[in-house]
Structure formats: C-alpha cells, structure tokens
C-alpha positions as CSV (number, residue, x, y, z in Angstrom):
1,M,-67.6,-123.8,41.1
2,S,-64.0,-124.9,40.8
3,Y,-61.1,-123.2,39.2
4,P,-58.0,-124.6,37.4
5,V,-54.6,-123.9,38.8
6,G,-53.6,-121.4,36.2
7,Q,-56.7,-119.3,36.9
8,V,-56.1,-119.4,40.6
9,A,-52.5,-118.3,40.2
10,G,-53.8,-115.3,38.2
11,F,-56.4,-114.5,40.9
12,A,-53.9,-114.6,43.7
13,G,-50.9,-113.1,41.9
14,V,-48.7,-116.2,42.6
15,T,-47.0,-118.7,40.3
16,V,-48.4,-122.1,39.3
17,R,-45.2,-123.5,40.8
18,T,-46.1,-121.9,44.1
19,L,-49.5,-123.6,44.2
20,H,-47.9,-126.9,43.3
21,H,-45.5,-126.5,46.2
22,Y,-48.3,-125.7,48.6
23,D,-50.1,-128.9,47.4
24,D,-46.9,-131.0,47.8
25,I,-46.4,-129.9,51.4
26,G,-50.1,-130.2,52.3
27,L,-50.6,-126.5,53.0
28,L,-53.2,-126.1,50.2
29,V,-54.5,-129.3,48.7
30,P,-57.1,-128.6,46.0
31,S,-60.5,-130.1,46.7
32,E,-60.9,-131.7,43.3
33,R,-59.0,-133.1,40.4
34,N,-60.5,-133.5,36.9
35,H,-60.4,-136.8,35.0
36,A,-56.9,-135.9,33.7
37,G,-55.6,-135.4,37.3
38,H,-55.4,-131.6,37.0
39,R,-56.0,-129.6,40.1
40,R,-59.3,-127.8,40.6
41,Y,-59.8,-125.3,43.5
42,S,-63.0,-124.6,45.2
43,D,-64.2,-121.3,46.8
44,A,-63.1,-122.7,50.2
45,D,-59.7,-123.4,48.8
46,L,-59.5,-119.8,47.6
47,D,-60.4,-118.6,51.1
48,R,-57.6,-120.7,52.6
49,L,-55.2,-119.4,49.9
50,Q,-56.1,-115.9,50.9
51,Q,-55.3,-116.7,54.5
52,I,-52.0,-118.3,53.5
53,L,-50.9,-115.3,51.5
54,F,-51.9,-112.9,54.3
55,Y,-49.7,-114.6,56.8
56,R,-46.9,-115.0,54.3
57,E,-47.0,-111.2,53.6
58,L,-46.4,-110.7,57.3
59,G,-43.4,-112.9,57.2
60,F,-44.7,-116.1,58.8
61,P,-42.9,-119.3,57.7
62,L,-45.0,-121.9,55.9
63,D,-45.0,-124.4,58.8
64,E,-46.3,-121.7,61.2
65,V,-49.0,-120.8,58.6
66,A,-50.1,-124.4,58.4
67,A,-50.2,-124.6,62.3
68,L,-52.3,-121.5,62.5
69,L,-54.8,-122.5,59.8
70,D,-55.1,-126.1,61.0
71,D,-55.6,-125.2,64.7
72,P,-58.9,-127.0,65.6
73,A,-59.6,-124.4,68.3
74,A,-59.5,-121.5,65.9
75,D,-62.6,-120.3,64.0
76,P,-62.8,-117.7,61.2
77,R,-63.5,-114.9,63.7
78,A,-60.3,-115.8,65.6
79,H,-58.3,-115.5,62.4
80,L,-59.9,-112.2,61.6
81,R,-59.1,-110.9,65.1
82,R,-55.5,-112.1,64.8
83,Q,-55.1,-110.6,61.4
84,H,-56.5,-107.3,62.6
85,E,-54.0,-107.2,65.4
86,L,-51.1,-108.1,63.1
87,L,-52.2,-105.5,60.5
88,T,-52.5,-102.8,63.2
89,A,-49.0,-103.6,64.4
90,R,-47.7,-103.7,60.8
91,I,-49.3,-100.3,60.0
92,E,-47.7,-98.7,63.1
93,K,-44.3,-100.2,62.1
94,L,-44.7,-98.9,58.6
95,R,-45.8,-95.5,59.9
96,Q,-42.6,-95.3,62.0
97,M,-40.5,-96.4,59.1
98,A,-42.1,-93.8,56.8
99,E,-41.5,-91.1,59.4
100,A,-37.8,-92.1,59.7
101,V,-37.5,-91.9,55.9
102,E,-39.2,-88.5,55.9
103,H,-36.7,-87.3,58.5
104,A,-33.8,-88.7,56.4
105,M,-35.2,-87.0,53.3
106,E,-35.5,-83.7,55.1
107,A,-32.0,-84.0,56.4
108,R,-30.7,-84.7,52.9
109,R,-32.6,-81.7,51.6
110,M,-31.2,-79.5,54.3
111,G,-27.7,-80.8,53.8
112,I,-27.4,-82.2,57.3
113,N,-25.9,-85.4,56.2
114,L,-24.9,-86.8,59.6
115,T,-25.3,-90.2,61.1
116,P,-27.6,-90.4,64.1
117,E,-24.6,-90.6,66.5
118,E,-23.1,-87.5,64.8
119,R,-26.4,-85.6,64.9
120,F,-26.7,-86.3,68.7
121,E,-23.0,-85.3,69.2
122,V,-23.5,-82.0,67.4
123,F,-27.1,-81.0,68.3
124,G,-27.8,-82.9,71.5
125,D,-31.6,-83.1,72.0
126,K,-32.3,-80.1,69.7
127,D,-33.8,-81.0,66.3
128,P,-32.1,-78.9,63.6
129,E,-35.0,-79.7,61.2
130,Q,-37.8,-78.9,63.7
131,Y,-38.9,-75.8,61.7
132,A,-37.5,-76.7,58.3
133,E,-40.8,-77.2,56.6
134,E,-42.1,-73.9,57.9
135,A,-38.9,-72.1,57.0
136,E,-39.2,-73.3,53.4
137,R,-42.8,-72.2,53.3
138,R,-42.0,-68.8,54.6
139,W,-38.7,-68.0,52.9
140,G,-38.3,-70.8,50.3
141,G,-38.4,-68.3,47.4
142,T,-35.7,-66.0,48.8
143,E,-32.1,-65.8,47.9
144,A,-31.2,-65.9,51.6
145,Y,-32.9,-69.3,52.0
146,A,-31.3,-70.7,48.8
147,E,-27.9,-69.5,50.0
148,S,-28.4,-71.1,53.4
149,Q,-29.3,-74.4,51.7
150,R,-26.2,-74.3,49.5
151,R,-23.9,-73.6,52.4
152,A,-25.4,-76.3,54.7
153,A,-25.1,-78.9,52.0
154,R,-21.3,-78.5,52.2
155,Y,-20.9,-78.7,56.0
156,T,-19.2,-81.6,57.6
157,K,-19.7,-82.8,61.2
158,E,-16.7,-80.7,62.2
159,D,-18.3,-77.6,60.6
160,W,-21.5,-78.2,62.5
161,K,-19.7,-78.7,65.7
162,R,-17.7,-75.4,65.2
163,L,-20.9,-73.6,64.4
164,Q,-22.6,-74.9,67.5
165,A,-19.5,-74.1,69.7
166,E,-19.6,-70.5,68.4
167,A,-23.3,-70.2,69.1
168,N,-22.9,-71.6,72.6
169,D,-20.0,-69.3,73.4
170,W,-22.0,-66.3,72.2
171,A,-25.0,-67.4,74.4
172,E,-22.9,-67.7,77.5
173,R,-21.4,-64.3,77.0
174,Y,-24.7,-62.7,76.3
175,S,-26.2,-64.3,79.4
176,A,-23.3,-63.0,81.4
177,L,-23.7,-59.4,80.3
178,M,-27.4,-59.5,81.2
179,A,-26.5,-60.9,84.6
180,E,-24.2,-57.9,85.0
181,G,-27.1,-55.5,84.2
182,E,-25.9,-54.4,80.8
183,S,-28.6,-52.4,79.0
184,P,-29.5,-53.4,75.4
185,D,-28.1,-50.2,74.1
186,G,-24.8,-50.7,76.0
187,E,-21.6,-51.1,74.1
188,R,-21.1,-54.8,74.9
189,A,-24.7,-55.7,74.1
190,M,-24.5,-54.0,70.7
191,E,-21.2,-55.7,70.0
192,L,-22.7,-59.1,70.7
193,A,-25.7,-58.1,68.6
194,E,-23.2,-57.4,65.8
195,E,-21.5,-60.7,66.4
196,H,-24.9,-62.4,66.2
197,R,-25.5,-60.8,62.7
198,Q,-22.0,-61.8,61.5
199,H,-22.5,-65.3,62.7
200,I,-25.6,-65.6,60.5
201,G,-23.7,-64.1,57.6
202,T,-20.8,-66.5,58.1
203,W,-22.7,-69.7,58.4
204,Y,-26.1,-69.2,56.7
205,Y,-26.7,-66.1,54.5
206,E,-25.8,-62.5,54.1
207,C,-27.7,-60.6,56.8
208,P,-27.8,-56.8,56.3
209,Y,-29.0,-54.7,59.1
210,E,-32.6,-54.3,57.8
211,M,-32.9,-58.1,57.7
212,H,-31.4,-58.3,61.2
213,R,-34.1,-55.9,62.4
214,C,-36.8,-58.2,60.9
215,L,-35.2,-61.2,62.6
216,A,-35.1,-59.3,65.9
217,E,-38.9,-58.6,65.8
218,M,-39.5,-62.3,65.0
219,Y,-37.5,-63.4,68.0
220,V,-40.1,-61.9,70.3
221,S,-43.3,-62.2,68.2
222,D,-42.9,-65.9,67.4
223,E,-43.3,-67.8,70.6
224,R,-41.0,-70.6,69.5
225,F,-38.1,-68.3,68.8
226,K,-38.8,-66.5,72.0
227,A,-38.7,-69.7,73.9
228,F,-35.4,-70.7,72.3
229,Y,-33.7,-67.5,73.3
230,D,-35.3,-67.3,76.7
231,S,-34.1,-70.8,77.4
232,M,-30.6,-69.4,77.5
233,R,-31.7,-66.8,80.0
234,P,-35.2,-65.5,80.9
235,G,-35.8,-62.2,79.0
236,L,-32.9,-62.7,76.6
237,A,-35.1,-62.6,73.4
238,E,-36.5,-59.2,74.3
239,H,-33.1,-57.9,75.4
240,L,-31.5,-59.2,72.2
241,K,-34.2,-57.6,70.0
242,D,-33.5,-54.2,71.6
243,A,-29.7,-54.7,71.2
244,I,-30.1,-55.6,67.6
245,L,-32.2,-52.5,66.9
246,A,-29.8,-50.3,68.8
247,N,-26.9,-51.7,66.9
248,A,-28.6,-51.3,63.6
249,A,-29.4,-47.7,64.4
250,R,-25.9,-47.0,65.5
251,R,-24.5,-48.5,62.3
252,A,-26.9,-46.5,60.1
253,A,-25.9,-43.3,61.9
C-alpha cells in the first residue's frame, strides 16, 4: 500500500510542508509518485518517518538524523538499542526536572520563596521542606498549621535568617546548660523551655502550654525529631521534653 502526503501528515502529526521539506533535502524521499507527480509513501517510508520524528523529538538536527539513518553499518536493532538508551536518559532527565518542579511547588506552597543560593545561605544543608508533606497530612486541618503557612508566606530571606539565628543561639545556650549539669526542672532549663515555646509562637503559630507538652512528647517519640535535637547535643531531646513539662507544670501552678 501507499499513502498520499496529506494522509501521512495526519498519521504523523506533522504538516504537509514538513514532509515536502524532508523530501527536498533528501531526508525522506517518497518511494512513489502517481501519474500527476504527487507523492506516495510506502510502509517503509512511514517506518523511516517514525525514526526521523523520534530523533527530532530528542533534539537531533536534521543532518545528524540523516547520518544516523543512512549509516550503512547500522541495522534496525542498532537503532532500537540507541533509541532505548536515549529514551532512558531522557526519562531520567525528565524525572529530575519533575522532582525539581515539585520542590519548587512545595516551596511556594510553604512560602519559602528563596533562590537556591538564599536557601543554602539560610538553611545550609538542612531541608526546610523535608517533612512538609507529613506535616500537612498530620496537621493540615488545624488552625495552627494554617497560621504557620500564612506567616511563612510573608517571610523574606532576612526573616528566615533571623529565625535561624535565634534558633541556633537557643541551641547553643541549651547545650551549654546541659554541659554544666543543669537538671530539666532547673530554673535556666525551664526558662529556655519557655523561650522555645515563645519562639514557636513568634514565628509559626500560637503555642499554649498544652500544645507545647504534646510537642515535647513528639520530640522523643518521633525518631526524626529526636535525631534533630540530639544532633545539637546527645540527650537534648529527652532533656528538653522534661524541661518543657516542668515549665508547663510550673506555669499551671
């Protein structure tokens, strides 16, 4: 069977003009012409067109496509192997691009609208979105979560840097009092627990004492939070939990 140029253009999703161009440059010369001189394409021509369009989709210039298809040393299996390799590489590249877009979407949703350089400057090697999806799943319906999203959406790079500086300063002072042997129900430990609660209230959401107690329990029951606090000083998560509970009890009294 043979097919007219308009039908082939419809098959392939290209324009008739494109097929004319491929004919003019010798990339895809139709096997037949009818008595009026109109182009007719065979099944073999359609196979070649499919190969052309595949390489064009991957960004190959037409002269390189012609060289690949007209290579006398290549057989159909060689083309298939090459196409498989190219597709595999393309899929991986697209996967990476999709992942980058997902991160950008998540950052926008969280309000962390910083450039990569700014994000590194503020957060270092810590990913502020690492647990974002889980946080939304666990607390997405709460007013505290909604409030934290509203606040974060307004923060500039300088705001994030100030927030981080305050958190780092608190961590250094808490580690120091532990090194000095301060007990969790000691005055300084409870004051820093109170400062921890106020930091949350200042930057994220209102954190009443009952909520702070719940957070304290999570800091030791959730291995990721425990690892985060213990990275400041071994045992800090447990010590902080007890200090938060002592401070809440003191305030309630």
